[in-house]
gemmi code that builds the backbone of each chain (N, CA, C; Angstrom):
import gemmi

chains = {
    "A": [
        ("MET", (28.101, 2.985, -14.922), (28.513, 1.684, -15.461), (28.022, 0.546, -14.573)),
        ("LYS", (28.147, 0.748, -13.248), (27.699, -0.289, -12.320), (26.202, -0.545, -12.498)),
        ("ASN", (25.457, 0.563, -12.683), (24.012, 0.426, -12.877), (23.667, -0.402, -14.107)),
        ("LEU", (24.454, -0.210, -15.179), (24.195, -0.966, -16.409), (24.337, -2.462, -16.159)),
        ("LEU", (25.382, -2.833, -15.429), (25.599, -4.248, -15.136), (24.475, -4.806, -14.285)),
        ("LEU", (24.036, -4.024, -13.324), (22.963, -4.493, -12.437), (21.651, -4.649, -13.204)),
        ("VAL", (21.344, -3.679, -14.075), (20.128, -3.770, -14.890), (20.198, -5.002, -15.795)),
        ("ALA", (21.370, -5.228, -16.397), (21.546, -6.368, -17.300), (21.366, -7.691, -16.559)),
        ("LEU", (21.963, -7.783, -15.379), (21.868, -9.006, -14.584), (20.415, -9.274, -14.178)),
        ("GLY", (19.766, -8.237, -13.690), (18.357, -8.370, -13.297), (17.499, -8.726, -14.499)),
        ("GLY", (17.796, -8.113, -15.650), (17.032, -8.357, -16.873), (17.130, -9.798, -17.325)),
        ("PHE", (18.311, -10.380, -17.190), (18.506, -11.786, -17.577), (17.579, -12.686, -16.748)),
        ("PHE", (17.669, -12.554, -15.432), (16.894, -13.453, -14.572), (15.390, -13.137, -14.613)),
        ("GLY", (15.064, -11.863, -14.803), (13.652, -11.493, -14.920), (13.015, -12.146, -16.139)),
        ("ALA", (13.720, -12.081, -17.283), (13.185, -12.648, -18.527), (13.076, -14.167, -18.433)),
        ("VAL", (14.105, -14.813, -17.871), (14.081, -16.269, -17.743), (12.943, -16.711, -16.820)),
        ("SER", (12.758, -16.001, -15.716), (11.680, -16.351, -14.783), (10.308, -16.178, -15.431)),
        ("ARG", (10.160, -15.111, -16.203), (8.881, -14.891, -16.897), (8.618, -16.003, -17.905)),
        ("TYR", (9.659, -16.379, -18.629), (9.528, -17.446, -19.627), (9.100, -18.751, -18.957)),
        ("PHE", (9.719, -19.045, -17.825), (9.401, -20.267, -17.077), (7.934, -20.273, -16.639)),
        ("ILE", (7.504, -19.189, -16.007), (6.124, -19.110, -15.498), (5.116, -19.116, -16.648)),
        ("SER", (5.427, -18.402, -17.737), (4.506, -18.375, -18.885), (4.331, -19.767, -19.472)),
        ("ARG", (5.429, -20.499, -19.572), (5.335, -21.846, -20.154), (4.538, -22.782, -19.272)),
        ("LYS", (4.660, -22.582, -17.953), (3.919, -23.437, -17.017), (2.422, -23.104, -17.009)),
        ("LEU", (2.116, -21.807, -17.028), (0.734, -21.400, -16.725), (-0.091, -20.912, -17.916)),
        ("ASN", (0.562, -20.435, -18.981), (-0.224, -19.966, -20.127), (-0.759, -21.175, -20.896)),
        ("GLY", (-2.090, -21.259, -20.997), (-2.660, -22.378, -21.732), (-2.815, -22.036, -23.200)),
        ("HIS", (-3.812, -22.599, -23.813), (-4.122, -22.347, -25.218), (-4.455, -20.871, -25.424)),
        ("ASN", (-4.188, -20.349, -26.639), (-4.369, -18.907, -26.835), (-5.825, -18.452, -26.924)),
        ("SER", (-6.775, -19.383, -26.708), (-8.178, -18.958, -26.630), (-8.591, -18.749, -25.167)),
        ("LYS", (-7.651, -18.971, -24.239), (-7.961, -18.815, -22.816), (-7.213, -17.617, -22.235)),
        ("ILE", (-7.656, -17.174, -21.069), (-6.932, -16.086, -20.406), (-5.555, -16.598, -19.991)),
        ("PRO", (-4.478, -15.899, -20.424), (-3.117, -16.379, -20.143), (-2.694, -16.126, -18.696)),
        ("PHE", (-2.856, -17.147, -17.859), (-2.605, -16.964, -16.430), (-1.129, -16.745, -16.109)),
        ("GLY", (-0.243, -17.233, -16.972), (1.182, -17.011, -16.734), (1.524, -15.539, -16.796)),
        ("THR", (1.121, -14.883, -17.903), (1.402, -13.457, -18.068), (0.712, -12.653, -16.969)),
        ("LEU", (-0.526, -13.048, -16.652), (-1.261, -12.361, -15.591), (-0.510, -12.471, -14.260)),
        ("THR", (-0.020, -13.672, -13.966), (0.717, -13.890, -12.711), (1.964, -13.021, -12.630)),
        ("VAL", (2.790, -13.028, -13.693), (4.017, -12.227, -13.614), (3.695, -10.738, -13.478)),
        ("ASN", (2.664, -10.271, -14.171), (2.367, -8.843, -14.120), (1.828, -8.407, -12.755)),
        ("LEU", (0.967, -9.227, -12.151), (0.423, -8.866, -10.831), (1.496, -9.030, -9.751)),
        ("LEU", (2.184, -10.164, -9.774), (3.232, -10.423, -8.787), (4.353, -9.380, -8.898)),
        ("GLY", (4.762, -9.089, -10.130), (5.830, -8.116, -10.348), (5.443, -6.725, -9.874)),
        ("SER", (4.195, -6.326, -10.098), (3.739, -5.007, -9.636), (3.757, -4.954, -8.112)),
        ("PHE", (3.307, -6.039, -7.472), (3.283, -6.111, -6.011), (4.703, -6.008, -5.444)),
        ("LEU", (5.619, -6.790, -5.998), (6.998, -6.802, -5.485), (7.713, -5.477, -5.754)),
        ("LEU", (7.443, -4.875, -6.916), (8.060, -3.573, -7.201), (7.541, -2.521, -6.214)),
        ("GLY", (6.254, -2.635, -5.854), (5.680, -1.721, -4.853), (6.427, -1.836, -3.527)),
        ("ILE", (6.669, -3.053, -3.074), (7.410, -3.262, -1.811), (8.800, -2.632, -1.917)),
        ("LEU", (9.461, -2.904, -3.042), (10.823, -2.420, -3.259), (10.882, -0.890, -3.221)),
        ("ILE", (9.931, -0.246, -3.908), (9.932, 1.221, -3.935), (9.558, 1.769, -2.566)),
        ("GLY", (8.591, 1.092, -1.891), (8.175, 1.530, -0.554), (9.318, 1.469, 0.451)),
        ("LYS", (10.188, 0.512, 0.299), (11.290, 0.333, 1.247), (12.451, 1.299, 1.026)),
        ("LYS", (12.523, 1.910, -0.154), (13.595, 2.864, -0.489), (14.977, 2.293, -0.164)),
        ("LEU", (15.387, 1.279, -0.910), (16.625, 0.560, -0.592), (17.860, 1.103, -1.311)),
        ("GLY", (17.733, 2.184, -1.990), (18.924, 2.749, -2.649), (18.988, 2.428, -4.133)),
        ("GLU", (19.853, 3.155, -4.809), (19.914, 3.141, -6.269), (20.345, 1.788, -6.835)),
        ("ALA", (21.368, 1.179, -6.241), (21.899, -0.072, -6.785), (20.873, -1.197, -6.670)),
        ("VAL", (20.220, -1.303, -5.520), (19.200, -2.338, -5.322), (18.060, -2.122, -6.311)),
        ("TYR", (17.684, -0.858, -6.529), (16.604, -0.562, -7.455), (16.994, -0.906, -8.899)),
        ("ALA", (18.243, -0.622, -9.267), (18.705, -0.945, -10.630), (18.642, -2.460, -10.862)),
        ("LEU", (19.084, -3.233, -9.888), (19.116, -4.684, -10.038), (17.710, -5.300, -9.995)),
        ("PHE", (16.989, -5.045, -8.916), (15.701, -5.713, -8.719), (14.526, -4.962, -9.355)),
        ("GLY", (14.599, -3.632, -9.361), (13.487, -2.837, -9.882), (13.517, -2.749, -11.402)),
        ("ILE", (14.501, -1.996, -11.914), (14.577, -1.768, -13.371), (14.919, -3.073, -14.095)),
        ("GLY", (15.887, -3.803, -13.545), (16.323, -5.030, -14.198), (15.320, -6.165, -14.042)),
        ("PHE", (15.259, -6.730, -12.844), (14.459, -7.944, -12.666), (12.959, -7.706, -12.866)),
        ("MET", (12.351, -6.841, -12.076), (10.893, -6.648, -12.181), (10.498, -6.072, -13.535)),
        ("GLY", (11.374, -5.190, -14.067), (11.097, -4.605, -15.370), (11.004, -5.676, -16.454)),
        ("ALA", (11.894, -6.665, -16.399), (11.898, -7.724, -17.416), (10.932, -8.854, -17.071)),
        ("PHE", (10.716, -9.057, -15.777), (9.810, -10.117, -15.321), (8.381, -9.816, -15.779)),
        ("THR", (7.986, -8.557, -15.683), (6.658, -8.157, -16.154), (6.770, -7.720, -17.609)),
        ("THR", (5.653, -7.761, -18.314), (5.699, -7.425, -19.737), (4.417, -6.758, -20.182)),
        ("PHE", (4.553, -5.940, -21.188), (3.425, -5.189, -21.716), (3.100, -5.678, -23.132)),
        ("SER", (4.146, -5.964, -23.902), (3.958, -6.354, -25.299), (3.168, -7.663, -25.417)),
        ("THR", (3.498, -8.638, -24.566), (2.797, -9.928, -24.618), (1.335, -9.755, -24.218)),
        ("LEU", (1.119, -8.953, -23.177), (-0.246, -8.673, -22.734), (-1.104, -8.142, -23.879)),
        ("LYS", (-0.527, -7.202, -24.657), (-1.293, -6.594, -25.752), (-1.555, -7.589, -26.878)),
        ("ALA", (-0.530, -8.371, -27.216), (-0.702, -9.354, -28.291), (-1.740, -10.400, -27.895)),
        ("GLU", (-1.703, -10.832, -26.632), (-2.670, -11.830, -26.157), (-4.099, -11.283, -26.178)),
        ("THR", (-4.241, -10.018, -25.753), (-5.569, -9.399, -25.749), (-6.102, -9.283, -27.170)),
        ("LEU", (-5.234, -8.841, -28.063), (-5.612, -8.697, -29.468), (-6.076, -10.033, -30.045)),
        ("GLN", (-5.350, -11.088, -29.685), (-5.687, -12.423, -30.158), (-7.083, -12.843, -29.659)),
        ("LEU", (-7.369, -12.546, -28.392), (-8.698, -12.871, -27.852), (-9.790, -12.091, -28.582)),
        ("PHE", (-9.528, -10.805, -28.825), (-10.508, -9.986, -29.567), (-10.727, -10.553, -30.971)),
        ("GLU", (-9.634, -10.955, -31.619), (-9.742, -11.469, -32.986), (-10.499, -12.791, -33.049)),
        ("GLN", (-10.446, -13.550, -31.949), (-11.208, -14.797, -31.890), (-12.648, -14.557, -31.431)),
        ("LYS", (-13.022, -13.277, -31.355), (-14.356, -12.848, -30.910), (-14.631, -13.222, -29.451)),
        ("LYS", (-13.586, -13.429, -28.694), (-13.766, -13.675, -27.265), (-13.670, -12.332, -26.530)),
        ("THR", (-14.660, -11.473, -26.842), (-14.613, -10.084, -26.384), (-14.666, -9.979, -24.863)),
        ("ILE", (-15.532, -10.766, -24.243), (-15.682, -10.667, -22.793), (-14.407, -11.122, -22.095)),
        ("LYS", (-13.834, -12.209, -22.597), (-12.568, -12.695, -22.024), (-11.482, -11.636, -22.166)),
        ("ALA", (-11.406, -11.025, -23.359), (-10.378, -10.012, -23.612), (-10.555, -8.831, -22.668)),
        ("ALA", (-11.794, -8.359, -22.540), (-12.064, -7.206, -21.679), (-11.770, -7.558, -20.218)),
        ("PHE", (-12.135, -8.759, -19.830), (-11.898, -9.208, -18.463), (-10.389, -9.309, -18.190)),
        ("TYR", (-9.666, -9.830, -19.163), (-8.207, -9.949, -19.028), (-7.567, -8.572, -18.841)),
        ("LEU", (-7.991, -7.611, -19.668), (-7.466, -6.246, -19.553), (-7.815, -5.639, -18.202)),
        ("ALA", (-9.093, -5.787, -17.808), (-9.549, -5.166, -16.553), (-8.787, -5.742, -15.369)),
        ("ILE", (-8.674, -7.063, -15.328), (-8.032, -7.686, -14.169), (-6.536, -7.353, -14.137)),
        ("THR", (-5.916, -7.215, -15.315), (-4.493, -6.857, -15.345), (-4.285, -5.422, -14.859)),
        ("TYR", (-5.057, -4.494, -15.411), (-4.842, -3.081, -15.060), (-5.290, -2.788, -13.631)),
        ("ILE", (-6.521, -3.181, -13.287), (-7.013, -2.883, -11.932), (-6.206, -3.685, -10.910)),
        ("GLY", (-6.006, -4.965, -11.222), (-5.234, -5.821, -10.318), (-3.793, -5.370, -10.171)),
        ("GLY", (-3.163, -4.995, -11.278), (-1.758, -4.579, -11.251), (-1.552, -3.323, -10.428)),
        ("ILE", (-2.422, -2.328, -10.635), (-2.274, -1.069, -9.900), (-2.595, -1.298, -8.412)),
        ("THR", (-3.616, -2.120, -8.145), (-3.945, -2.438, -6.744), (-2.795, -3.207, -6.085)),
        ("ALA", (-2.246, -4.179, -6.795), (-1.122, -4.950, -6.245), (0.075, -4.042, -5.954)),
        ("GLY", (0.347, -3.109, -6.871), (1.432, -2.153, -6.652), (1.178, -1.306, -5.420)),
        ("PHE", (-0.073, -0.898, -5.244), (-0.445, -0.068, -4.097), (-0.266, -0.845, -2.788)),
        ("LEU", (-0.735, -2.096, -2.755), (-0.571, -2.938, -1.565), (0.915, -3.131, -1.246)),
        ("GLY", (1.699, -3.361, -2.282), (3.140, -3.508, -2.106), (3.761, -2.265, -1.491)),
        ("LEU", (3.358, -1.094, -2.013), (3.860, 0.179, -1.480), (3.540, 0.295, 0.006)),
        ("LEU", (2.277, -0.033, 0.361), (1.851, 0.071, 1.767), (2.700, -0.844, 2.644)),
        ("ILE", (2.892, -2.077, 2.184), (3.681, -3.040, 2.968), (5.136, -2.565, 3.072)),
        ("GLY", (5.672, -2.087, 1.940), (7.055, -1.614, 1.933), (7.279, -0.443, 2.880)),
        ("ARG", (6.299, 0.435, 2.954), (6.454, 1.644, 3.780), (6.225, 1.379, 5.258)),
        ("SER", (5.468, 0.314, 5.575), (5.099, 0.091, 6.985), (6.274, -0.507, 7.772)),
    ],
    "B": [
        ("MET", (17.733, -24.422, -24.438), (18.320, -23.418, -25.335), (17.518, -22.113, -25.359)),
        ("SER", (16.168, -22.270, -25.395), (15.320, -21.082, -25.416), (15.479, -20.262, -24.139)),
        ("TYR", (15.794, -20.939, -23.026), (15.996, -20.198, -21.776), (17.211, -19.281, -21.871)),
        ("VAL", (18.273, -19.779, -22.499), (19.494, -18.978, -22.648), (19.240, -17.775, -23.554)),
        ("THR", (18.616, -18.029, -24.719), (18.383, -16.909, -25.650), (17.405, -15.901, -25.052)),
        ("THR", (16.390, -16.415, -24.309), (15.447, -15.492, -23.675), (16.165, -14.633, -22.635)),
        ("GLY", (17.054, -15.262, -21.862), (17.826, -14.517, -20.862), (18.715, -13.461, -21.502)),
        ("LEU", (19.397, -13.841, -22.576), (20.262, -12.883, -23.275), (19.433, -11.752, -23.873)),
        ("GLY", (18.282, -12.118, -24.435), (17.358, -11.091, -24.940), (16.910, -10.169, -23.811)),
        ("GLY", (16.701, -10.764, -22.629), (16.304, -9.975, -21.454), (17.329, -8.907, -21.100)),
        ("ILE", (18.596, -9.243, -21.250), (19.666, -8.263, -20.990), (19.542, -7.089, -21.966)),
        ("ILE", (19.418, -7.422, -23.254), (19.350, -6.375, -24.284), (18.103, -5.502, -24.084)),
        ("GLY", (16.940, -6.180, -23.908), (15.683, -5.433, -23.754), (15.706, -4.519, -22.542)),
        ("SER", (16.218, -5.026, -21.419), (16.250, -4.220, -20.192), (17.166, -3.015, -20.341)),
        ("LEU", (18.326, -3.235, -20.967), (19.256, -2.114, -21.151), (18.661, -1.066, -22.089)),
        ("LEU", (17.996, -1.511, -23.163), (17.365, -0.554, -24.082), (16.300, 0.269, -23.360)),
        ("ARG", (15.503, -0.414, -22.536), (14.470, 0.291, -21.777), (15.093, 1.303, -20.826)),
        ("TYR", (16.183, 0.893, -20.192), (16.890, 1.772, -19.254), (17.411, 3.019, -19.976)),
        ("PHE", (18.039, 2.817, -21.145), (18.545, 3.962, -21.920), (17.410, 4.898, -22.313)),
        ("LEU", (16.313, 4.294, -22.763), (15.180, 5.111, -23.207), (14.628, 5.935, -22.051)),
        ("SER", (14.495, 5.341, -20.852), (13.912, 6.104, -19.755), (14.881, 7.164, -19.234)),
        ("VAL", (16.188, 6.866, -19.261), (17.160, 7.885, -18.847), (17.133, 9.059, -19.835)),
        ("THR", (17.073, 8.741, -21.136), (17.018, 9.790, -22.162), (15.748, 10.623, -22.022)),
        ("ALA", (14.607, 9.942, -21.855), (13.342, 10.661, -21.740), (13.348, 11.561, -20.501)),
        ("LEU", (13.948, 11.071, -19.433), (14.020, 11.837, -18.183), (14.839, 13.105, -18.380)),
        ("SER", (15.953, 12.998, -19.114), (16.795, 14.178, -19.289), (16.185, 15.151, -20.294)),
        ("LEU", (15.377, 14.624, -21.230), (14.768, 15.513, -22.233), (13.522, 16.205, -21.697)),
        ("TRP", (12.660, 15.436, -21.032), (11.350, 15.969, -20.675), (11.069, 16.021, -19.170)),
        ("GLY", (12.034, 15.646, -18.351), (11.832, 15.711, -16.906), (10.960, 14.580, -16.395)),
        ("ASP", (10.599, 14.638, -15.108), (9.886, 13.509, -14.511), (8.396, 13.789, -14.296)),
        ("GLY", (7.843, 14.760, -15.032), (6.427, 15.082, -14.867), (5.504, 13.987, -15.404)),
        ("PHE", (5.931, 13.331, -16.457), (5.125, 12.290, -17.085), (6.063, 11.186, -17.576)),
        ("PRO", (5.709, 9.910, -17.355), (6.625, 8.824, -17.711), (6.676, 8.497, -19.204)),
        ("PHE", (7.229, 9.425, -19.991), (7.291, 9.242, -21.438), (8.154, 8.045, -21.832)),
        ("GLY", (9.216, 7.805, -21.060), (10.142, 6.720, -21.397), (9.455, 5.367, -21.402)),
        ("THR", (8.763, 5.050, -20.304), (8.074, 3.761, -20.200), (6.975, 3.653, -21.248)),
        ("LEU", (6.235, 4.748, -21.433), (5.148, 4.724, -22.418), (5.704, 4.444, -23.815)),
        ("ALA", (6.800, 5.122, -24.155), (7.405, 4.911, -25.482), (7.880, 3.467, -25.631)),
        ("ALA", (8.548, 2.931, -24.606), (9.026, 1.549, -24.674), (7.849, 0.593, -24.848)),
        ("ASN", (6.782, 0.826, -24.093), (5.636, -0.081, -24.146), (4.901, -0.040, -25.484)),
        ("LEU", (4.720, 1.159, -26.025), (4.004, 1.266, -27.306), (4.849, 0.702, -28.453)),
        ("LEU", (6.118, 1.059, -28.427), (7.041, 0.560, -29.451), (7.135, -0.964, -29.387)),
        ("GLY", (7.238, -1.479, -28.176), (7.350, -2.922, -27.984), (6.083, -3.655, -28.390)),
        ("ALA", (4.934, -3.057, -28.108), (3.659, -3.681, -28.483), (3.569, -3.797, -30.006)),
        ("PHE", (4.014, -2.734, -30.694), (4.019, -2.738, -32.161), (4.961, -3.833, -32.678)),
        ("ALA", (6.170, -3.859, -32.149), (7.178, -4.822, -32.606), (6.731, -6.260, -32.344)),
        ("PHE", (6.143, -6.496, -31.178), (5.699, -7.844, -30.828), (4.527, -8.279, -31.707)),
        ("GLY", (3.622, -7.343, -31.979), (2.492, -7.632, -32.869), (2.986, -7.991, -34.262)),
        ("TRP", (4.012, -7.258, -34.707), (4.588, -7.524, -36.021), (5.255, -8.898, -36.039)),
        ("LEU", (6.082, -9.171, -34.999), (6.858, -10.415, -34.957), (5.965, -11.654, -34.903)),
        ("THR", (4.969, -11.628, -34.012), (4.186, -12.852, -33.798), (3.231, -13.148, -34.954)),
        ("ASN", (3.005, -12.152, -35.826), (2.140, -12.395, -36.977), (2.924, -12.543, -38.275)),
        ("ASN", (4.236, -12.585, -38.138), (5.071, -12.626, -39.312), (5.487, -14.068, -39.616)),
        ("LYS", (4.843, -14.643, -40.609), (5.074, -16.060, -40.910), (6.501, -16.311, -41.395)),
        ("ALA", (7.045, -15.312, -42.118), (8.401, -15.472, -42.655), (9.420, -15.632, -41.529)),
        ("VAL", (9.201, -14.905, -40.419), (10.117, -14.990, -39.284), (10.170, -16.420, -38.756)),
        ("PHE", (8.982, -17.021, -38.600), (8.918, -18.367, -38.045), (9.473, -19.408, -39.030)),
        ("ARG", (9.358, -19.089, -40.328), (9.852, -20.006, -41.341), (11.380, -19.983, -41.405)),
        ("LYS", (11.927, -18.774, -41.252), (13.363, -18.619, -41.493), (14.221, -18.775, -40.247)),
        ("LEU", (13.679, -18.464, -39.084), (14.513, -18.479, -37.875), (14.154, -19.644, -36.974)),
        ("PRO", (15.156, -20.246, -36.317), (14.862, -21.319, -35.364), (14.070, -20.795, -34.158)),
        ("ALA", (13.302, -21.700, -33.532), (12.375, -21.292, -32.466), (13.074, -20.574, -31.310)),
        ("HIS", (14.285, -21.019, -30.971), (14.921, -20.383, -29.805), (15.382, -18.958, -30.103)),
        ("ILE", (15.629, -18.666, -31.389), (15.978, -17.283, -31.753), (14.727, -16.410, -31.683)),
        ("VAL", (13.602, -16.945, -32.159), (12.350, -16.188, -32.087), (12.000, -15.905, -30.619)),
        ("SER", (12.193, -16.891, -29.731), (11.959, -16.671, -28.299), (12.881, -15.597, -27.753)),
        ("GLY", (14.135, -15.647, -28.179), (15.104, -14.661, -27.712), (14.703, -13.246, -28.097)),
        ("ILE", (14.200, -13.088, -29.318), (13.787, -11.755, -29.778), (12.453, -11.355, -29.153)),
        ("GLY", (11.459, -12.256, -29.255), (10.097, -11.902, -28.798), (9.983, -11.870, -27.286)),
        ("THR", (10.117, -13.056, -26.663), (9.972, -13.129, -25.205), (11.128, -12.419, -24.512)),
        ("GLY", (12.328, -12.549, -25.075), (13.500, -11.952, -24.454), (13.593, -10.451, -24.658)),
        ("ILE", (13.982, -10.040, -25.865), (14.247, -8.604, -26.089), (12.968, -7.769, -25.935)),
        ("ILE", (11.946, -8.089, -26.733), (10.751, -7.223, -26.723), (10.004, -7.352, -25.394)),
        ("GLY", (9.872, -8.601, -24.901), (9.174, -8.812, -23.626), (9.804, -8.054, -22.470)),
        ("SER", (11.133, -7.961, -22.464), (11.823, -7.266, -21.375), (11.963, -5.771, -21.626)),
        ("PHE", (11.921, -5.391, -22.877), (11.949, -3.968, -23.230), (10.678, -3.304, -22.692)),
        ("THR", (9.559, -3.992, -22.814), (8.308, -3.468, -22.277), (8.163, -3.938, -20.836)),
        ("THR", (7.366, -3.209, -20.076), (7.222, -3.562, -18.671), (5.840, -3.177, -18.172)),
        ("PHE", (5.365, -3.941, -17.218), (4.066, -3.602, -16.647), (4.195, -3.105, -15.206)),
        ("SER", (5.158, -3.654, -14.470), (5.320, -3.267, -13.051), (5.639, -1.772, -12.930)),
        ("THR", (6.536, -1.281, -13.777), (6.895, 0.140, -13.729), (5.690, 0.999, -14.074)),
        ("PHE", (4.911, 0.530, -15.056), (3.679, 1.247, -15.417), (2.763, 1.379, -14.204)),
        ("SER", (2.531, 0.275, -13.488), (1.633, 0.300, -12.326), (2.114, 1.308, -11.285)),
        ("LEU", (3.410, 1.242, -10.978), (3.948, 2.101, -9.923), (4.008, 3.564, -10.346)),
        ("GLU", (4.276, 3.813, -11.637), (4.296, 5.200, -12.115), (2.892, 5.798, -12.067)),
        ("THR", (1.884, 4.979, -12.382), (0.502, 5.457, -12.292), (0.185, 5.857, -10.847)),
        ("LEU", (0.576, 4.994, -9.907), (0.339, 5.293, -8.484), (1.069, 6.560, -8.056)),
        ("GLN", (2.275, 6.720, -8.573), (3.056, 7.913, -8.243), (2.348, 9.183, -8.726)),
        ("LEU", (1.810, 9.140, -9.949), (1.075, 10.298, -10.475), (-0.149, 10.583, -9.606)),
        ("VAL", (-0.835, 9.529, -9.159), (-2.010, 9.709, -8.288), (-1.586, 10.335, -6.967)),
        ("GLU", (-0.496, 9.844, -6.398), (-0.035, 10.367, -5.101), (0.416, 11.821, -5.206)),
        ("GLN", (0.894, 12.214, -6.392), (1.306, 13.609, -6.593), (0.120, 14.489, -6.994)),
        ("ASP", (-1.082, 13.904, -6.918), (-2.317, 14.614, -7.286), (-2.393, 14.988, -8.758)),
        ("HIS", (-1.617, 14.330, -9.590), (-1.730, 14.557, -11.036), (-2.702, 13.535, -11.605)),
        ("LEU", (-3.961, 13.663, -11.184), (-4.959, 12.651, -11.544), (-5.198, 12.597, -13.045)),
        ("PHE", (-5.181, 13.753, -13.683), (-5.445, 13.772, -15.117), (-4.319, 13.075, -15.890)),
        ("PHE", (-3.075, 13.322, -15.459), (-1.936, 12.643, -16.086), (-2.015, 11.133, -15.862)),
        ("ALA", (-2.417, 10.741, -14.662), (-2.550, 9.319, -14.349), (-3.580, 8.680, -15.280)),
        ("PHE", (-4.694, 9.377, -15.440), (-5.764, 8.909, -16.319), (-5.266, 8.783, -17.767)),
        ("LEU", (-4.567, 9.832, -18.220), (-4.024, 9.803, -19.591), (-3.037, 8.656, -19.776)),
        ("TYR", (-2.208, 8.458, -18.771), (-1.188, 7.398, -18.846), (-1.849, 6.026, -18.987)),
        ("VAL", (-2.895, 5.794, -18.195), (-3.606, 4.503, -18.271), (-4.276, 4.344, -19.640)),
        ("ILE", (-4.951, 5.400, -20.097), (-5.658, 5.311, -21.379), (-4.697, 5.103, -22.553)),
        ("PHE", (-3.605, 5.891, -22.561), (-2.622, 5.743, -23.642), (-2.020, 4.343, -23.653)),
        ("SER", (-1.765, 3.810, -22.451), (-1.175, 2.474, -22.388), (-2.196, 1.422, -22.793)),
        ("LEU", (-3.388, 1.532, -22.221), (-4.442, 0.540, -22.457), (-4.856, 0.495, -23.928)),
        ("LEU", (-5.301, 1.630, -24.445), (-5.812, 1.649, -25.816), (-4.690, 1.831, -26.838)),
        ("GLY", (-3.733, 2.711, -26.526), (-2.617, 2.941, -27.441), (-1.814, 1.659, -27.660)),
        ("GLY", (-1.623, 0.904, -26.596), (-0.874, -0.346, -26.692), (-1.569, -1.352, -27.592)),
        ("LEU", (-2.888, -1.453, -27.425), (-3.659, -2.373, -28.272), (-3.580, -1.936, -29.733)),
        ("TYR", (-3.703, -0.620, -29.937), (-3.674, -0.083, -31.292), (-2.317, -0.377, -31.951)),
        ("CYS", (-1.240, -0.168, -31.188), (0.102, -0.420, -31.733), (0.306, -1.896, -32.059)),
        ("ALA", (-0.182, -2.774, -31.184), (-0.058, -4.217, -31.440), (-0.829, -4.584, -32.711)),
        ("TRP", (-2.002, -3.979, -32.854), (-2.836, -4.239, -34.042), (-2.154, -3.737, -35.310)),
        ("LEU", (-1.579, -2.520, -35.241), (-0.851, -1.979, -36.399), (0.291, -2.903, -36.798)),
        ("GLY", (1.033, -3.371, -35.804), (2.149, -4.277, -36.069), (1.689, -5.549, -36.751)),
        ("SER", (0.581, -6.106, -36.264), (0.087, -7.359, -36.854), (-0.427, -7.115, -38.270)),
        ("CYS", (-1.099, -5.985, -38.487), (-1.594, -5.663, -39.837), (-0.439, -5.540, -40.821)),
        ("LEU", (0.612, -4.872, -40.387), (1.776, -4.680, -41.253), (2.376, -6.037, -41.641)),
        ("ALA", (2.521, -6.927, -40.660), (3.117, -8.244, -40.928), (2.251, -9.053, -41.890)),
        ("ILE", (0.932, -9.001, -41.667), (0.012, -9.781, -42.508), (0.010, -9.231, -43.933)),
        ("LYS", (0.035, -7.883, -44.038), (0.035, -7.243, -45.343), (1.291, -7.609, -46.129)),
        ("VAL", (2.431, -7.551, -45.454), (3.701, -7.863, -46.114), (3.715, -9.322, -46.577)),
        ("SER", (3.216, -10.237, -45.727), (3.268, -11.645, -46.122), (2.286, -11.941, -47.259)),
        ("ASN", (1.184, -11.183, -47.315), (0.257, -11.339, -48.445), (0.880, -10.862, -49.755)),
        ("THR", (1.608, -9.737, -49.677), (2.267, -9.227, -50.878), (3.320, -10.214, -51.357)),
        ("GLU", (4.033, -10.808, -50.391), (5.053, -11.794, -50.763), (4.424, -12.975, -51.507)),
        ("LYS", (3.279, -13.411, -51.012), (2.592, -14.554, -51.625), (2.210, -14.230, -53.072)),
        ("LYS", (1.690, -13.007, -53.272), (1.260, -12.616, -54.610), (2.431, -12.572, -55.573)),
        ("SER", (3.596, -12.138, -55.082), (4.739, -11.959, -55.976), (5.390, -13.296, -56.332)),
        ("LEU", (5.020, -14.352, -55.609), (5.654, -15.658, -55.887), (5.112, -16.300, -57.165)),
    ],
}
model = gemmi.Model(1)
for chain_id, residues in chains.items():
    chain = gemmi.Chain(chain_id)
    for i, (resn, *xyz) in enumerate(residues, 1):
        res = gemmi.Residue()
        res.name, res.seqid = resn, gemmi.SeqId(i, " ")
        for name, pos in zip(("N", "CA", "C"), xyz):
            atom = gemmi.Atom()
            atom.name, atom.element = name, gemmi.Element(name[0])
            atom.pos, atom.b_iso = gemmi.Position(*pos), 0.0
            res.add_atom(atom)
        chain.add_residue(res)
    model.add_chain(chain)
structure = gemmi.Structure()
structure.add_model(model)
structure.setup_entities()
């Protein structure tokens, strides 16, 4: 039960923070959405630190599953990529996907290293 | 107002994702992250459907659409967990699983978003014809 509350609390603030950053940084839908990119790379990096530090179940429920889980998003990334493809902005779409996936996994790895050191 | 609905949606989406991953873990174990993959593919489909559905935007106020799309679906899906689970599979030397996980998420997610958008567009076209 405690975990549910922590996930819910983290989820609230994660979603609000993502909304704030997306509104600030995502430009027109024909451009690479820097807001979504920022939350996904930053969130992967911070989750890496959190997991590397092994801070216990409650901290992970609040900040990991709740906050970082909601702060980062997959559905928006896919819809944005699809939109770029549909506008025939193939190179932008491919670049957006590549930088998100390669960047996200690399950021997570760097976070893990920092967390463990 | 949209901040409040997005936050409330975030609570619902995060809890749904949590339930799904706990269920997937108890059903299939921790060899492959089925829970996150299912949440992400399902969410990509739902988001593709929602954002291409003209009737939704016509009938619902903007802050409710934000609450459902950015809030519930956006928080139901996740990218940070995906990144770290991929790294975990690599560290456990399950390179093939890691590869499959990336491919299913990368291409499967796009496919699901596309299916969702096609469904929404098809439904709204049928509605137009029937009017």
